C-alpha positions as CSV (number, residue, x, y, z in Angstrom):
1,M,-11.8,86.4,63.8
2,S,-13.8,85.4,66.8
3,P,-17.5,86.4,66.7
4,F,-17.2,87.7,70.3
5,V,-15.1,90.7,69.3
6,P,-17.8,92.4,67.1
7,A,-20.3,91.5,69.8
8,L,-18.2,93.2,72.5
9,G,-17.7,96.2,70.2
10,L,-21.4,96.5,69.7
11,V,-22.1,96.3,73.4
12,A,-19.4,99.0,74.1
13,C,-21.0,101.3,71.5
14,L,-24.4,100.8,73.0
15,A,-23.1,101.6,76.4
16,V,-21.4,104.8,75.3
17,G,-24.5,105.9,73.4
18,L,-26.7,105.4,76.4
19,R,-24.3,107.2,78.6
20,G,-24.3,110.1,76.1
21,I,-28.0,110.3,76.0
22,L,-28.1,110.5,79.8
23,L,-25.6,113.3,79.8
24,I,-27.5,115.2,77.2
25,R,-30.8,114.9,79.0
26,D,-29.2,115.8,82.4
27,V,-30.9,119.0,83.6
28,G,-28.5,119.8,86.5
29,P,-28.7,119.4,90.2
30,A,-31.2,122.2,90.8
31,R,-33.8,120.8,88.5
32,R,-33.2,117.2,89.7
33,L,-33.9,118.4,93.3
34,E,-37.0,120.3,92.1
35,R,-38.4,117.2,90.3
36,A,-37.7,115.1,93.4
37,R,-40.2,117.1,95.5
38,P,-43.0,114.9,96.6
39,A,-46.6,115.8,95.8
40,E,-47.4,116.2,99.5
41,E,-45.2,119.3,99.7
42,E,-47.0,121.1,97.0
43,G,-50.5,120.3,98.2
44,G,-49.7,120.6,101.9
45,P,-50.1,117.8,104.5
46,R,-52.8,115.3,103.9
47,T,-54.5,113.2,106.5
48,G,-55.4,109.7,105.5
49,A,-58.9,108.4,105.8
50,L,-57.9,105.6,108.2
51,L,-56.2,108.1,110.5
52,A,-59.2,110.4,110.4
53,A,-61.5,107.5,111.3
54,L,-59.3,106.3,114.2
55,D,-58.7,109.8,115.7
56,A,-61.8,109.8,117.8
57,L,-61.0,106.5,119.4
58,A,-57.3,107.4,119.7
59,I,-58.0,110.6,121.6
60,R,-59.9,108.6,124.3
61,L,-57.2,105.9,124.5
62,E,-54.2,108.3,124.5
63,P,-53.8,109.0,128.3
64,S,-54.1,105.3,129.3
65,V,-51.8,104.1,126.5
66,A,-49.2,106.7,127.4
67,R,-49.2,105.5,131.0
68,M,-49.0,101.9,130.0
69,L,-46.0,102.4,127.7
70,G,-44.0,104.6,130.0
71,P,-41.5,107.4,129.1
72,D,-38.7,105.2,127.8
73,R,-40.8,103.5,125.1
74,L,-42.4,106.8,124.2
75,E,-38.9,108.3,123.8
76,R,-38.0,105.5,121.4
77,S,-41.1,106.1,119.4
78,N,-40.3,109.8,119.4
79,R,-36.9,109.1,118.0
80,R,-38.3,106.9,115.2
81,L,-40.9,109.6,114.3
82,T,-38.1,112.2,114.1
83,T,-36.1,110.0,111.8
84,A,-39.2,109.5,109.6
85,G,-39.8,113.3,109.4
86,R,-42.7,113.6,111.7
87,P,-45.4,112.1,109.4
88,Y,-48.7,113.9,109.8
89,G,-47.2,115.9,112.6
90,M,-47.7,113.1,115.1
91,T,-46.2,113.1,118.5
92,A,-45.1,109.9,120.3
93,R,-48.3,109.8,122.4
94,Q,-50.5,110.3,119.3
95,F,-48.7,107.5,117.5
96,A,-49.1,105.1,120.4
97,A,-52.8,106.0,120.7
98,R,-53.4,105.4,117.0
99,K,-51.7,102.0,117.3
100,A,-54.0,101.1,120.2
101,A,-57.0,102.3,118.3
102,L,-56.1,100.3,115.2
103,T,-55.4,97.2,117.4
104,A,-58.9,97.6,119.0
105,V,-60.6,97.9,115.6
106,L,-58.8,95.0,114.1
107,G,-59.2,92.9,117.2
108,G,-63.0,93.5,117.0
109,A,-63.0,92.4,113.4
110,G,-61.1,89.3,114.4
111,L,-63.6,88.6,117.2
112,M,-66.4,88.8,114.6
113,L,-64.6,86.3,112.4
114,M,-64.1,84.0,115.5
115,L,-67.8,84.0,116.2
116,G,-68.5,83.1,112.6
117,S,-65.8,80.4,112.2
118,G,-65.1,79.3,115.7
119,N,-61.4,79.8,115.4
120,P,-60.0,81.6,118.5
121,L,-56.8,82.6,116.8
122,W,-58.5,85.3,114.6
123,P,-58.7,88.0,117.4
124,I,-55.1,87.4,118.4
125,L,-53.7,87.5,114.9
126,Y,-55.7,90.7,114.0
127,A,-54.7,92.4,117.2
128,V,-51.0,91.6,116.7
129,A,-51.3,92.9,113.1
130,G,-52.9,96.1,114.3
131,W,-50.2,96.8,116.9
132,S,-47.2,95.9,114.7
133,A,-48.4,97.3,111.3
134,P,-47.8,101.0,112.3
135,D,-44.3,100.2,113.5
136,T,-43.6,98.5,110.2
137,W,-45.0,101.5,108.2
138,L,-43.0,103.9,110.3
139,A,-39.8,102.0,109.9
140,G,-40.2,101.9,106.1
141,R,-41.0,105.6,106.0
142,A,-37.9,106.4,108.0
143,R,-35.7,104.1,105.8
144,R,-37.0,105.8,102.6
145,R,-36.5,109.3,104.1
146,Q,-32.9,108.6,105.1
147,A,-32.2,107.0,101.7
148,R,-33.5,110.1,100.0
149,L,-31.4,112.3,102.2
150,D,-28.3,110.4,101.0
151,R,-29.6,110.6,97.4
152,D,-30.4,114.4,97.4
153,L,-27.6,115.7,99.5
154,P,-24.8,115.8,96.8
155,D,-27.0,117.9,94.4
156,F,-28.0,120.1,97.3
157,L,-24.3,120.7,98.1
158,D,-23.6,121.6,94.5
159,V,-26.2,124.3,94.4
160,L,-25.1,125.5,97.9
161,A,-21.5,125.7,96.7
162,V,-22.5,127.8,93.7
163,S,-24.4,130.2,96.0
164,V,-21.5,130.5,98.4
165,S,-19.0,131.1,95.6
166,A,-21.3,133.9,94.3
167,G,-20.6,135.8,97.5
168,V,-23.7,134.9,99.5
169,G,-23.1,134.1,103.2
170,F,-23.3,130.5,104.3
171,R,-26.5,130.9,106.4
172,P,-28.4,133.0,103.8
173,A,-27.3,130.7,101.1
174,L,-28.3,127.6,103.1
175,R,-31.8,129.1,103.7
176,R,-32.3,130.3,100.1
177,V,-31.3,126.9,98.6
178,A,-33.4,125.0,101.2
179,E,-36.5,127.1,100.5
180,G,-36.0,126.7,96.8
181,V,-35.6,122.9,96.5
182,G,-37.7,121.4,99.3
183,G,-37.5,117.7,100.3
184,P,-36.1,116.1,103.4
185,V,-32.7,117.8,103.1
186,A,-34.3,121.2,103.0
187,E,-36.5,120.3,106.0
188,E,-33.4,119.4,108.0
189,M,-31.5,122.5,107.0
190,L,-34.5,124.8,107.7
191,A,-35.0,123.2,111.1
192,T,-31.3,123.7,111.9
193,L,-31.5,127.4,110.9
194,H,-34.6,127.8,113.0
195,Q,-32.8,126.3,115.9
196,I,-29.9,128.8,115.4
197,D,-32.4,131.7,115.1
198,L,-33.8,130.7,118.5
199,G,-30.4,131.1,120.1
200,S,-28.6,127.8,119.8
201,G,-25.0,127.8,118.8
202,R,-24.0,126.8,115.2
203,R,-22.1,123.7,116.3
204,E,-24.9,122.6,118.6
205,A,-27.6,123.0,115.9
206,F,-25.6,121.1,113.3
207,E,-24.8,118.3,115.7
208,S,-28.4,118.1,116.7
209,M,-29.3,117.6,113.0
210,R,-26.7,114.9,112.7
211,D,-28.0,113.1,115.9
212,R,-31.7,113.0,114.8
213,N,-30.9,111.3,111.5
214,D,-29.3,108.0,110.5
215,S,-27.9,109.4,107.2
216,E,-24.2,108.7,106.8
217,F,-23.9,111.5,104.2
218,L,-25.6,114.0,106.4
219,A,-23.2,113.2,109.2
220,Q,-20.3,113.7,106.8
221,F,-21.7,117.0,105.7
222,V,-22.0,118.2,109.3
223,T,-18.4,117.1,110.1
224,S,-17.1,118.8,107.0
225,V,-18.8,122.1,107.7
226,L,-17.6,122.2,111.3
227,Q,-14.1,121.3,110.4
228,A,-14.0,123.9,107.6
229,E,-15.2,126.5,110.1
230,E,-12.5,125.5,112.6
231,L,-9.6,125.2,110.2
232,G,-10.4,128.1,107.9
233,V,-10.8,126.0,104.8
234,P,-12.8,127.7,102.0
235,L,-16.3,126.5,102.4
236,R,-17.0,126.2,98.6
237,D,-14.1,123.8,98.1
238,A,-15.2,121.8,101.1
239,L,-18.7,121.5,99.8
240,L,-17.7,120.4,96.3
241,D,-15.2,117.9,97.7
242,Q,-17.9,116.5,100.0
243,A,-20.4,116.2,97.1
244,R,-17.8,114.3,95.0
245,E,-17.0,111.9,97.8
246,M,-20.7,111.3,98.4
247,R,-21.3,110.5,94.7
248,K,-18.3,108.1,94.7
249,T,-19.6,106.4,97.8
250,A,-23.1,106.1,96.3
251,H,-21.7,104.6,93.1
252,Q,-19.7,102.0,95.2
253,R,-22.9,101.1,97.1
254,A,-24.9,100.7,93.9
255,R,-22.1,98.5,92.5
256,R,-22.2,96.3,95.6
257,R,-26.0,96.0,95.4
258,A,-25.7,95.0,91.8
259,Q,-23.1,92.3,92.7
260,R,-25.4,91.0,95.4
261,A,-28.3,90.9,93.0
262,G,-26.5,88.3,90.7
263,P,-26.9,85.3,93.0
264,R,-30.5,86.2,93.7
265,V,-31.3,86.3,90.0
266,S,-29.6,83.0,89.6
267,I,-31.7,81.5,92.3
268,I,-34.9,82.8,90.8
269,V,-33.9,81.5,87.3
270,T,-32.9,78.1,88.8
271,T,-36.0,77.6,90.9
272,L,-38.7,79.2,88.7
273,I,-37.8,79.8,85.1
274,V,-35.8,76.6,84.4
275,P,-38.4,74.2,85.7
276,A,-41.1,76.0,83.9
277,A,-39.1,75.9,80.6
278,M,-38.4,72.2,81.2
279,M,-42.1,71.5,81.7
280,L,-42.9,73.3,78.5
281,I,-40.3,71.3,76.6
282,L,-41.4,68.0,78.0
283,A,-45.1,68.8,77.3
284,A,-44.1,69.6,73.7
285,L,-42.2,66.4,73.4
286,F,-45.0,64.3,74.8
287,A,-47.5,66.0,72.5
288,G,-45.2,65.3,69.5
289,I,-44.7,61.7,70.5
290,G,-48.5,61.3,71.0
291,S,-49.3,62.7,67.6
292,N,-46.6,60.5,65.9
293,I,-48.0,57.4,67.7
294,G,-51.5,58.3,66.6
295,N,-50.4,58.8,63.0
296,T,-48.6,55.4,63.1
297,L,-51.6,53.6,64.5
298,G,-53.9,55.3,62.0
299,D,-51.7,54.1,59.2
């Protein structure tokens, strides 16, 4: 019998055992959402030391920077801030002013380096870094927030479906679940409910939530809720079906990412690990040859 058959059987047993351990340790969607709450939500908003130090300069620069950028660029910044969840409660004008303040501070540091080294590129490089670094930080925060929306929404829908099937109305159930779990999904749901409380229509509020985010799963949820309302489909079934479809899509995405990771691992192995291993082997061979020659000459 080929030795590969017992090896494959052992791998299959290990895979089944690991899957069983994960299923046993699964605490359910409600606890998963509760564990996913960031530390900032429990301790309230926190202002970074850098932002606090730059605020005084940013307040002075805000009017002139806003006039320089114009309404169109400020609106684009406002869109990015909304997608990122309004970090530190910043408006577009405040974000632009803090960018200008950071640019001025780093540009001054680059000027001091230029006086010490004589290289005129330091102020330019530092100023460009000060202006572009906040945009990079904001883009990364927005990307992580939208990814977490996609990750948390299926569990949120499971809990919401249980609440609706227990006889709670959709809006009270949505509010109760959002207040209980927290996170970006809860923030978006509570903002939508607040918009409805202020007089907006249900369709308008949910479409506004879809428009201010880039999450594909959130867009599917809004479409599903609005279609269920129009067609009279039981909301519980629609929510459960939507959660299953989201998980299936997430698994397919993870599988594609794993497939794309294979060539990258091969490149790393080929360019780094293999040459290092060859150098070690050659070093060991030369050391062995040198010792043999020394023993021979000594004899």
